[in-house]
Jmol script that loads the backbone (N, CA, C; Angstrom):
load data "model"
ATOM      1  N   MET A   1     -19.099 -49.406  14.911  1.00  0.00           N
ATOM      2  CA  MET A   1     -19.730 -48.841  13.752  1.00  0.00           C
ATOM      3  C   MET A   1     -21.155 -49.377  13.679  1.00  0.00           C
ATOM      4  N   GLU A   2     -22.075 -48.499  13.319  1.00  0.00           N
ATOM      5  CA  GLU A   2     -23.468 -48.865  13.140  1.00  0.00           C
ATOM      6  C   GLU A   2     -23.866 -48.590  11.697  1.00  0.00           C
ATOM      7  N   VAL A   3     -24.817 -49.341  11.197  1.00  0.00           N
ATOM      8  CA  VAL A   3     -25.308 -49.171   9.834  1.00  0.00           C
ATOM      9  C   VAL A   3     -26.800 -48.881   9.900  1.00  0.00           C
ATOM     10  N   ALA A   4     -27.243 -47.915   9.125  1.00  0.00           N
ATOM     11  CA  ALA A   4     -28.658 -47.570   9.045  1.00  0.00           C
ATOM     12  C   ALA A   4     -29.078 -47.622   7.582  1.00  0.00           C
ATOM     13  N   LYS A   5     -30.300 -48.086   7.350  1.00  0.00           N
ATOM     14  CA  LYS A   5     -30.827 -48.189   5.993  1.00  0.00           C
ATOM     15  C   LYS A   5     -31.693 -46.972   5.692  1.00  0.00           C
ATOM     16  N   ILE A   6     -31.580 -46.439   4.486  1.00  0.00           N
ATOM     17  CA  ILE A   6     -32.368 -45.289   4.066  1.00  0.00           C
ATOM     18  C   ILE A   6     -33.639 -45.784   3.393  1.00  0.00           C
ATOM     19  N   SER A   7     -34.786 -45.251   3.836  1.00  0.00           N
ATOM     20  CA  SER A   7     -36.070 -45.637   3.239  1.00  0.00           C
ATOM     21  C   SER A   7     -36.270 -44.898   1.918  1.00  0.00           C
ATOM     22  N   SER A   8     -37.324 -45.258   1.205  1.00  0.00           N
ATOM     23  CA  SER A   8     -37.626 -44.602  -0.073  1.00  0.00           C
ATOM     24  C   SER A   8     -37.958 -43.127   0.124  1.00  0.00           C
ATOM     25  N   LYS A   9     -38.321 -42.726   1.354  1.00  0.00           N
ATOM     26  CA  LYS A   9     -38.621 -41.326   1.656  1.00  0.00           C
ATOM     27  C   LYS A   9     -37.389 -40.587   2.188  1.00  0.00           C
ATOM     28  N   GLY A  10     -36.241 -41.235   2.188  1.00  0.00           N
ATOM     29  CA  GLY A  10     -35.014 -40.606   2.671  1.00  0.00           C
ATOM     30  C   GLY A  10     -34.874 -40.640   4.178  1.00  0.00           C
ATOM     31  N   GLN A  11     -35.697 -41.433   4.841  1.00  0.00           N
ATOM     32  CA  GLN A  11     -35.646 -41.526   6.304  1.00  0.00           C
ATOM     33  C   GLN A  11     -34.712 -42.645   6.741  1.00  0.00           C
ATOM     34  N   ILE A  12     -34.098 -42.444   7.909  1.00  0.00           N
ATOM     35  CA  ILE A  12     -33.277 -43.507   8.487  1.00  0.00           C
ATOM     36  C   ILE A  12     -33.737 -43.758   9.918  1.00  0.00           C
ATOM     37  N   THR A  13     -33.496 -44.944  10.381  1.00  0.00           N
ATOM     38  CA  THR A  13     -33.735 -45.276  11.783  1.00  0.00           C
ATOM     39  C   THR A  13     -32.381 -45.265  12.467  1.00  0.00           C
ATOM     40  N   ILE A  14     -32.250 -44.439  13.494  1.00  0.00           N
ATOM     41  CA  ILE A  14     -30.989 -44.354  14.222  1.00  0.00           C
ATOM     42  C   ILE A  14     -30.919 -45.539  15.168  1.00  0.00           C
ATOM     43  N   PRO A  15     -29.866 -46.341  15.077  1.00  0.00           N
ATOM     44  CA  PRO A  15     -29.754 -47.514  15.950  1.00  0.00           C
ATOM     45  C   PRO A  15     -29.834 -47.147  17.438  1.00  0.00           C
ATOM     46  N   VAL A  16     -30.377 -48.066  18.227  1.00  0.00           N
ATOM     47  CA  VAL A  16     -30.572 -47.844  19.666  1.00  0.00           C
ATOM     48  C   VAL A  16     -29.276 -47.432  20.349  1.00  0.00           C
ATOM     49  N   SER A  17     -28.177 -48.071  20.036  1.00  0.00           N
ATOM     50  CA  SER A  17     -26.910 -47.747  20.697  1.00  0.00           C
ATOM     51  C   SER A  17     -26.508 -46.290  20.447  1.00  0.00           C
ATOM     52  N   VAL A  18     -26.783 -45.789  19.242  1.00  0.00           N
ATOM     53  CA  VAL A  18     -26.455 -44.400  18.907  1.00  0.00           C
ATOM     54  C   VAL A  18     -27.414 -43.460  19.628  1.00  0.00           C
ATOM     55  N   ARG A  19     -28.722 -43.796  19.626  1.00  0.00           N
ATOM     56  CA  ARG A  19     -29.708 -42.967  20.346  1.00  0.00           C
ATOM     57  C   ARG A  19     -29.358 -42.886  21.821  1.00  0.00           C
ATOM     58  N   ASN A  20     -28.963 -43.991  22.404  1.00  0.00           N
ATOM     59  CA  ASN A  20     -28.588 -43.992  23.828  1.00  0.00           C
ATOM     60  C   ASN A  20     -27.351 -43.137  24.073  1.00  0.00           C
ATOM     61  N   ALA A  21     -26.361 -43.262  23.213  1.00  0.00           N
ATOM     62  CA  ALA A  21     -25.128 -42.490  23.382  1.00  0.00           C
ATOM     63  C   ALA A  21     -25.390 -40.991  23.265  1.00  0.00           C
ATOM     64  N   LEU A  22     -26.336 -40.612  22.393  1.00  0.00           N
ATOM     65  CA  LEU A  22     -26.666 -39.197  22.203  1.00  0.00           C
ATOM     66  C   LEU A  22     -27.769 -38.735  23.149  1.00  0.00           C
ATOM     67  N   LYS A  23     -28.272 -39.666  23.976  1.00  0.00           N
ATOM     68  CA  LYS A  23     -29.368 -39.361  24.912  1.00  0.00           C
ATOM     69  C   LYS A  23     -30.579 -38.798  24.179  1.00  0.00           C
ATOM     70  N   LEU A  24     -30.948 -39.469  23.081  1.00  0.00           N
ATOM     71  CA  LEU A  24     -32.095 -39.061  22.275  1.00  0.00           C
ATOM     72  C   LEU A  24     -33.302 -39.920  22.591  1.00  0.00           C
ATOM     73  N   LYS A  25     -34.476 -39.296  22.535  1.00  0.00           N
ATOM     74  CA  LYS A  25     -35.720 -40.041  22.705  1.00  0.00           C
ATOM     75  C   LYS A  25     -36.674 -39.642  21.586  1.00  0.00           C
ATOM     76  N   ALA A  26     -37.778 -40.353  21.452  1.00  0.00           N
ATOM     77  CA  ALA A  26     -38.745 -40.084  20.395  1.00  0.00           C
ATOM     78  C   ALA A  26     -39.156 -38.613  20.427  1.00  0.00           C
ATOM     79  N   GLY A  27     -39.171 -37.993  19.258  1.00  0.00           N
ATOM     80  CA  GLY A  27     -39.571 -36.604  19.148  1.00  0.00           C
ATOM     81  C   GLY A  27     -38.419 -35.607  19.227  1.00  0.00           C
ATOM     82  N   ASP A  28     -37.254 -36.055  19.710  1.00  0.00           N
ATOM     83  CA  ASP A  28     -36.091 -35.173  19.779  1.00  0.00           C
ATOM     84  C   ASP A  28     -35.605 -34.839  18.371  1.00  0.00           C
ATOM     85  N   LYS A  29     -34.915 -33.730  18.269  1.00  0.00           N
ATOM     86  CA  LYS A  29     -34.298 -33.333  17.003  1.00  0.00           C
ATOM     87  C   LYS A  29     -32.805 -33.591  17.108  1.00  0.00           C
ATOM     88  N   ILE A  30     -32.168 -33.726  15.960  1.00  0.00           N
ATOM     89  CA  ILE A  30     -30.719 -33.886  15.919  1.00  0.00           C
ATOM     90  C   ILE A  30     -30.139 -32.832  14.985  1.00  0.00           C
ATOM     91  N   VAL A  31     -28.888 -32.526  15.213  1.00  0.00           N
ATOM     92  CA  VAL A  31     -28.150 -31.625  14.334  1.00  0.00           C
ATOM     93  C   VAL A  31     -27.216 -32.498  13.508  1.00  0.00           C
ATOM     94  N   ILE A  32     -27.198 -32.252  12.218  1.00  0.00           N
ATOM     95  CA  ILE A  32     -26.277 -32.967  11.335  1.00  0.00           C
ATOM     96  C   ILE A  32     -25.202 -31.971  10.930  1.00  0.00           C
ATOM     97  N   LEU A  33     -23.967 -32.271  11.309  1.00  0.00           N
ATOM     98  CA  LEU A  33     -22.843 -31.382  11.056  1.00  0.00           C
ATOM     99  C   LEU A  33     -21.914 -31.988  10.018  1.00  0.00           C
ATOM    100  N   GLU A  34     -21.289 -31.109   9.239  1.00  0.00           N
ATOM    101  CA  GLU A  34     -20.307 -31.553   8.253  1.00  0.00           C
ATOM    102  C   GLU A  34     -18.968 -30.937   8.609  1.00  0.00           C
ATOM    103  N   GLU A  35     -17.952 -31.759   8.602  1.00  0.00           N
ATOM    104  CA  GLU A  35     -16.601 -31.287   8.888  1.00  0.00           C
ATOM    105  C   GLU A  35     -15.631 -32.037   7.990  1.00  0.00           C
ATOM    106  N   ASN A  36     -14.974 -31.308   7.116  1.00  0.00           N
ATOM    107  CA  ASN A  36     -13.995 -31.899   6.192  1.00  0.00           C
ATOM    108  C   ASN A  36     -14.580 -33.066   5.393  1.00  0.00           C
ATOM    109  N   GLY A  37     -15.813 -32.883   4.913  1.00  0.00           N
ATOM    110  CA  GLY A  37     -16.433 -33.918   4.093  1.00  0.00           C
ATOM    111  C   GLY A  37     -17.062 -35.060   4.856  1.00  0.00           C
ATOM    112  N   ARG A  38     -17.015 -35.025   6.180  1.00  0.00           N
ATOM    113  CA  ARG A  38     -17.627 -36.065   7.013  1.00  0.00           C
ATOM    114  C   ARG A  38     -18.845 -35.478   7.707  1.00  0.00           C
ATOM    115  N   PHE A  39     -19.888 -36.262   7.799  1.00  0.00           N
ATOM    116  CA  PHE A  39     -21.108 -35.829   8.459  1.00  0.00           C
ATOM    117  C   PHE A  39     -21.269 -36.592   9.759  1.00  0.00           C
ATOM    118  N   TYR A  40     -21.759 -35.893  10.775  1.00  0.00           N
ATOM    119  CA  TYR A  40     -22.018 -36.567  12.039  1.00  0.00           C
ATOM    120  C   TYR A  40     -23.202 -35.930  12.743  1.00  0.00           C
ATOM    121  N   PHE A  41     -23.801 -36.688  13.655  1.00  0.00           N
ATOM    122  CA  PHE A  41     -24.985 -36.272  14.392  1.00  0.00           C
ATOM    123  C   PHE A  41     -24.607 -35.746  15.759  1.00  0.00           C
ATOM    124  N   GLU A  42     -25.365 -34.775  16.234  1.00  0.00           N
ATOM    125  CA  GLU A  42     -25.198 -34.258  17.599  1.00  0.00           C
ATOM    126  C   GLU A  42     -26.573 -34.022  18.194  1.00  0.00           C
ATOM    127  N   ASN A  43     -26.661 -34.177  19.493  1.00  0.00           N
ATOM    128  CA  ASN A  43     -27.844 -33.775  20.236  1.00  0.00           C
ATOM    129  C   ASN A  43     -27.752 -32.252  20.353  1.00  0.00           C
ATOM    130  N   PRO A  44     -28.752 -31.493  19.866  1.00  0.00           N
ATOM    131  CA  PRO A  44     -28.647 -30.029  19.879  1.00  0.00           C
ATOM    132  C   PRO A  44     -28.412 -29.435  21.272  1.00  0.00           C
ATOM    133  N   ALA A  45     -29.058 -29.989  22.291  1.00  0.00           N
ATOM    134  CA  ALA A  45     -28.877 -29.466  23.654  1.00  0.00           C
ATOM    135  C   ALA A  45     -27.443 -29.686  24.120  1.00  0.00           C
ATOM    136  N   MET A  46     -26.902 -30.865  23.861  1.00  0.00           N
ATOM    137  CA  MET A  46     -25.528 -31.155  24.265  1.00  0.00           C
ATOM    138  C   MET A  46     -24.547 -30.294  23.485  1.00  0.00           C
ATOM    139  N   LEU A  47     -24.829 -30.061  22.212  1.00  0.00           N
ATOM    140  CA  LEU A  47     -23.962 -29.228  21.373  1.00  0.00           C
ATOM    141  C   LEU A  47     -23.952 -27.790  21.889  1.00  0.00           C
ATOM    142  N   ALA A  48     -25.128 -27.263  22.242  1.00  0.00           N
ATOM    143  CA  ALA A  48     -25.208 -25.900  22.770  1.00  0.00           C
ATOM    144  C   ALA A  48     -24.436 -25.788  24.078  1.00  0.00           C
ATOM    145  N   PHE A  49     -24.560 -26.795  24.940  1.00  0.00           N
ATOM    146  CA  PHE A  49     -23.835 -26.789  26.211  1.00  0.00           C
ATOM    147  C   PHE A  49     -22.328 -26.817  25.974  1.00  0.00           C
ATOM    148  N   LYS A  50     -21.882 -27.661  25.070  1.00  0.00           N
ATOM    149  CA  LYS A  50     -20.444 -27.748  24.759  1.00  0.00           C
ATOM    150  C   LYS A  50     -19.913 -26.406  24.255  1.00  0.00           C
ATOM    151  N   ARG A  51     -20.677 -25.768  23.367  1.00  0.00           N
ATOM    152  CA  ARG A  51     -20.225 -24.492  22.803  1.00  0.00           C
ATOM    153  C   ARG A  51     -20.200 -23.394  23.853  1.00  0.00           C
ATOM    154  N   ALA A  52     -21.182 -23.394  24.742  1.00  0.00           N
ATOM    155  CA  ALA A  52     -21.198 -22.396  25.829  1.00  0.00           C
ATOM    156  C   ALA A  52     -20.009 -22.633  26.754  1.00  0.00           C
ATOM    157  N   GLU A  53     -19.753 -23.892  27.062  1.00  0.00           N
ATOM    158  CA  GLU A  53     -18.627 -24.242  27.927  1.00  0.00           C
ATOM    159  C   GLU A  53     -17.310 -23.782  27.309  1.00  0.00           C
ATOM    160  N   GLU A  54     -17.154 -23.996  26.006  1.00  0.00           N
ATOM    161  CA  GLU A  54     -15.938 -23.570  25.313  1.00  0.00           C
ATOM    162  C   GLU A  54     -15.811 -22.043  25.320  1.00  0.00           C
ATOM    163  N   ALA A  55     -16.940 -21.349  25.133  1.00  0.00           N
ATOM    164  CA  ALA A  55     -16.922 -19.887  25.093  1.00  0.00           C
ATOM    165  C   ALA A  55     -16.521 -19.293  26.443  1.00  0.00           C
ATOM    166  N   PHE A  56     -16.916 -19.924  27.537  1.00  0.00           N
ATOM    167  CA  PHE A  56     -16.623 -19.405  28.869  1.00  0.00           C
ATOM    168  C   PHE A  56     -15.314 -19.938  29.451  1.00  0.00           C
ATOM    169  N   SER A  57     -14.715 -20.883  28.775  1.00  0.00           N
ATOM    170  CA  SER A  57     -13.487 -21.493  29.280  1.00  0.00           C
ATOM    171  C   SER A  57     -12.414 -20.438  29.526  1.00  0.00           C
ATOM    172  N   GLY A  58     -11.900 -20.394  30.745  1.00  0.00           N
ATOM    173  CA  GLY A  58     -10.811 -19.489  31.094  1.00  0.00           C
ATOM    174  C   GLY A  58     -11.246 -18.089  31.486  1.00  0.00           C
ATOM    175  N   GLU A  59     -12.524 -17.769  31.376  1.00  0.00           N
ATOM    176  CA  GLU A  59     -12.994 -16.413  31.679  1.00  0.00           C
ATOM    177  C   GLU A  59     -12.831 -16.059  33.153  1.00  0.00           C
ATOM    178  N   ALA A  60     -13.045 -17.010  34.055  1.00  0.00           N
ATOM    179  CA  ALA A  60     -12.901 -16.735  35.491  1.00  0.00           C
ATOM    180  C   ALA A  60     -11.463 -16.337  35.811  1.00  0.00           C
ATOM    181  N   GLU A  61     -10.505 -17.041  35.236  1.00  0.00           N
ATOM    182  CA  GLU A  61      -9.100 -16.715  35.470  1.00  0.00           C
ATOM    183  C   GLU A  61      -8.777 -15.332  34.904  1.00  0.00           C
ATOM    184  N   ARG A  62      -9.311 -15.041  33.702  1.00  0.00           N
ATOM    185  CA  ARG A  62      -9.058 -13.729  33.086  1.00  0.00           C
ATOM    186  C   ARG A  62      -9.680 -12.598  33.902  1.00  0.00           C
ATOM    187  N   ALA A  63     -10.761 -12.914  34.631  1.00  0.00           N
ATOM    188  CA  ALA A  63     -11.423 -11.903  35.472  1.00  0.00           C
ATOM    189  C   ALA A  63     -10.730 -11.752  36.822  1.00  0.00           C
ATOM    190  N   GLY A  64      -9.727 -12.595  37.087  1.00  0.00           N
ATOM    191  CA  GLY A  64      -8.949 -12.457  38.308  1.00  0.00           C
ATOM    192  C   GLY A  64      -9.335 -13.373  39.452  1.00  0.00           C
ATOM    193  N   PHE A  65     -10.219 -14.331  39.198  1.00  0.00           N
ATOM    194  CA  PHE A  65     -10.595 -15.277  40.257  1.00  0.00           C
ATOM    195  C   PHE A  65      -9.558 -16.393  40.323  1.00  0.00           C
ATOM    196  N   ALA A  66      -9.107 -16.682  41.540  1.00  0.00           N
ATOM    197  CA  ALA A  66      -8.077 -17.706  41.731  1.00  0.00           C
ATOM    198  C   ALA A  66      -8.672 -19.112  41.827  1.00  0.00           C
ATOM    199  N   SER A  67      -9.962 -19.199  42.183  1.00  0.00           N
ATOM    200  CA  SER A  67     -10.585 -20.519  42.335  1.00  0.00           C
ATOM    201  C   SER A  67     -12.076 -20.423  42.037  1.00  0.00           C
ATOM    202  N   GLU A  68     -12.688 -21.564  41.849  1.00  0.00           N
ATOM    203  CA  GLU A  68     -14.131 -21.609  41.626  1.00  0.00           C
ATOM    204  C   GLU A  68     -14.868 -21.125  42.872  1.00  0.00           C
ATOM    205  N   GLU A  69     -14.342 -21.482  44.040  1.00  0.00           N
ATOM    206  CA  GLU A  69     -14.961 -21.057  45.299  1.00  0.00           C
ATOM    207  C   GLU A  69     -14.960 -19.526  45.420  1.00  0.00           C
ATOM    208  N   GLU A  70     -13.871 -18.905  45.024  1.00  0.00           N
ATOM    209  CA  GLU A  70     -13.772 -17.446  45.070  1.00  0.00           C
ATOM    210  C   GLU A  70     -14.823 -16.807  44.151  1.00  0.00           C
ATOM    211  N   MET A  71     -14.997 -17.380  42.977  1.00  0.00           N
ATOM    212  CA  MET A  71     -15.989 -16.861  42.036  1.00  0.00           C
ATOM    213  C   MET A  71     -17.405 -17.061  42.588  1.00  0.00           C
ATOM    214  N   GLN A  72     -17.676 -18.213  43.192  1.00  0.00           N
ATOM    215  CA  GLN A  72     -18.996 -18.473  43.760  1.00  0.00           C
ATOM    216  C   GLN A  72     -19.298 -17.514  44.908  1.00  0.00           C
ATOM    217  N   ASP A  73     -18.317 -17.226  45.737  1.00  0.00           N
ATOM    218  CA  ASP A  73     -18.501 -16.261  46.835  1.00  0.00           C
ATOM    219  C   ASP A  73     -18.833 -14.881  46.277  1.00  0.00           C
ATOM    220  N   TYR A  74     -18.168 -14.498  45.215  1.00  0.00           N
ATOM    221  CA  TYR A  74     -18.440 -13.215  44.569  1.00  0.00           C
ATOM    222  C   TYR A  74     -19.879 -13.169  44.055  1.00  0.00           C
ATOM    223  N   MET A  75     -20.315 -14.263  43.417  1.00  0.00           N
ATOM    224  CA  MET A  75     -21.681 -14.329  42.890  1.00  0.00           C
ATOM    225  C   MET A  75     -22.715 -14.284  44.010  1.00  0.00           C
ATOM    226  N   LYS A  76     -22.430 -14.936  45.127  1.00  0.00           N
ATOM    227  CA  LYS A  76     -23.341 -14.886  46.286  1.00  0.00           C
ATOM    228  C   LYS A  76     -23.478 -13.449  46.776  1.00  0.00           C
ATOM    229  N   GLY A  77     -22.378 -12.709  46.792  1.00  0.00           N
ATOM    230  CA  GLY A  77     -22.406 -11.316  47.204  1.00  0.00           C
ATOM    231  C   GLY A  77     -23.268 -10.466  46.279  1.00  0.00           C
ATOM    232  N   ILE A  78     -23.161 -10.722  44.990  1.00  0.00           N
ATOM    233  CA  ILE A  78     -23.972  -9.983  44.024  1.00  0.00           C
ATOM    234  C   ILE A  78     -25.452 -10.308  44.222  1.00  0.00           C
ATOM    235  N   ARG A  79     -25.765 -11.584  44.429  1.00  0.00           N
ATOM    236  CA  ARG A  79     -27.172 -11.960  44.658  1.00  0.00           C
ATOM    237  C   ARG A  79     -27.732 -11.271  45.896  1.00  0.00           C
ATOM    238  N   LYS A  80     -26.944 -11.218  46.964  1.00  0.00           N
ATOM    239  CA  LYS A  80     -27.394 -10.546  48.189  1.00  0.00           C
ATOM    240  C   LYS A  80     -27.639  -9.080  47.916  1.00  0.00           C
ATOM    241  N   GLU A  81     -26.747  -8.452  47.168  1.00  0.00           N
ATOM    242  CA  GLU A  81     -26.867  -7.030  46.846  1.00  0.00           C
ATOM    243  C   GLU A  81     -28.132  -6.759  46.025  1.00  0.00           C
ATOM    244  N   VAL A  82     -28.388  -7.621  45.042  1.00  0.00           N
ATOM    245  CA  VAL A  82     -29.562  -7.452  44.189  1.00  0.00           C
ATOM    246  C   VAL A  82     -30.848  -7.659  44.975  1.00  0.00           C
ATOM    247  N   ARG A  83     -30.852  -8.634  45.854  1.00  0.00           N
ATOM    248  CA  ARG A  83     -32.049  -8.953  46.642  1.00  0.00           C
ATOM    249  C   ARG A  83     -32.227  -7.999  47.831  1.00  0.00           C
ATOM    250  N   GLY A  84     -31.193  -7.305  48.186  1.00  0.00           N
ATOM    251  CA  GLY A  84     -31.277  -6.342  49.284  1.00  0.00           C
ATOM    252  C   GLY A  84     -31.107  -6.941  50.669  1.00  0.00           C
ATOM    253  N   TYR A  85     -30.539  -8.136  50.758  1.00  0.00           N
ATOM    254  CA  TYR A  85     -30.258  -8.747  52.075  1.00  0.00           C
ATOM    255  C   TYR A  85     -29.053  -9.633  51.999  1.00  0.00           C
TER     256      TYR A  85
END
end "model"
wireframe off; spacefill off
backbone 0.3
color backbone group
């Protein structure tokens, strides 16, 4: 658990251990999420990646691909077709 103090302007300093865990650096933005009355911070880029990953989860199997290699071979074929070679 980490503790942060709120300044008179409503600002907080995020402890180094939390910044490191979220892979945040100076100038980065954070997302503050609320879930069941609890608030937590997320790195927006990591949150977007997680949501995209969840959205695509299982789609390859539903499309009929038996393996990741099979899907990659299919994509290589499409790239060749688009490029004309």
